[in-house]
C-alpha positions in Angstrom: -23.0 8.6 1.2 -19.7 8.4 3.1 -16.7 7.5 1.0 -13.6 5.7 2.3 -10.4 7.7 2.1 -8.0 6.3 -0.4 -4.9 6.5 2.0 -5.4 6.7 5.8 -2.5 6.5 8.2 -2.7 5.6 11.9 -0.4 4.3 14.6 -0.6 1.2 16.9 2.2 -0.2 19.0 5.0 -0.1 16.5 2.7 -0.9 13.6 1.1 1.7 11.4 -2.5 1.2 10.0 -2.9 2.2 6.3 -6.2 2.1 4.4 -5.8 1.7 0.6 -8.9 1.4 -1.4 -11.0 0.5 1.6 -8.7 -2.3 2.7 -6.9 -2.0 6.0 -3.3 -3.0 6.2 -1.0 -2.9 9.2 2.6 -2.0 8.3 5.9 -2.5 10.5 7.0 0.9 11.7 10.5 0.8 9.9 9.0 0.3 6.5 6.0 2.6 6.6 7.5 5.6 5.1 9.2 3.5 2.4 5.7 2.0 1.4 3.8 5.2 1.6 6.4 7.1 -0.4 6.2 4.6 -3.1 2.4 4.5 -3.2 2.3 8.3 -3.4 4.9 8.3 -6.3 2.8 5.7 -8.2 -0.4 7.7 -7.6 1.1 10.9 -8.9 2.7 9.3 -12.0 -0.3 7.2 -12.9 -3.0 9.8 -12.4 -2.7 11.0 -16.1 -2.8 7.4 -17.4 -5.4 5.5 -15.4 -7.9 6.6 -12.8 -6.4 6.8 -9.3 -9.0 4.5 -8.0 -8.2 1.7 -10.4 -4.5 2.0 -9.4 -5.2 2.0 -5.7 -7.4 -1.1 -6.1 -4.5 -2.9 -7.9 -2.2 -1.8 -5.3 -4.3 -3.2 -2.5 -4.6 -6.5 -4.4 -0.9 -6.8 -4.7 -0.3 -6.0 -1.0 -2.8 -8.7 -0.1 -0.9 -11.1 -2.2 2.2 -10.2 -0.4 0.6 -10.8 3.0 -0.7 -14.2 1.7 2.7 -15.3 0.3 4.2 -14.6 3.8 1.3 -16.0 5.8 1.3 -12.8 7.9 -1.1 -10.1 8.8 1.5 -7.3 9.1 3.3 -6.0 6.1 7.1 -6.4 6.8 10.1 -4.7 5.2 10.8 -7.8 3.0 7.2 -7.7 1.7 7.5 -3.9 0.9 10.8 -4.4 -0.9 9.2 -7.3 -3.0 6.1 -5.1 -3.6 8.3 -2.3 -4.8 10.2 -4.5 -7.2 6.9 -5.8 -8.6 5.5 -2.4 -9.1 8.6 -0.3 -10.2 7.2 -0.3 -13.8 4.3 2.0 -12.6 6.5 4.8 -11.6 
């Protein structure tokens, strides 16, 4: 059975496509590196505590919440900063 990659990066007209735990997100170009660096740090630091899949699922849920709060379909720099503040304790 084909499994979805945990983190996939692609590009489309100033927006980057990120797949996290099977959920596709579009991220503004200027904040993609900030978001992916933060997600990678969380995955590295939490792998010993919890399974990476559980952490990825929770991160995807939180990013969906950020989109819902802003009423947008693309993750903005403001949403990334808010997401980092909410998840800083996971580092």
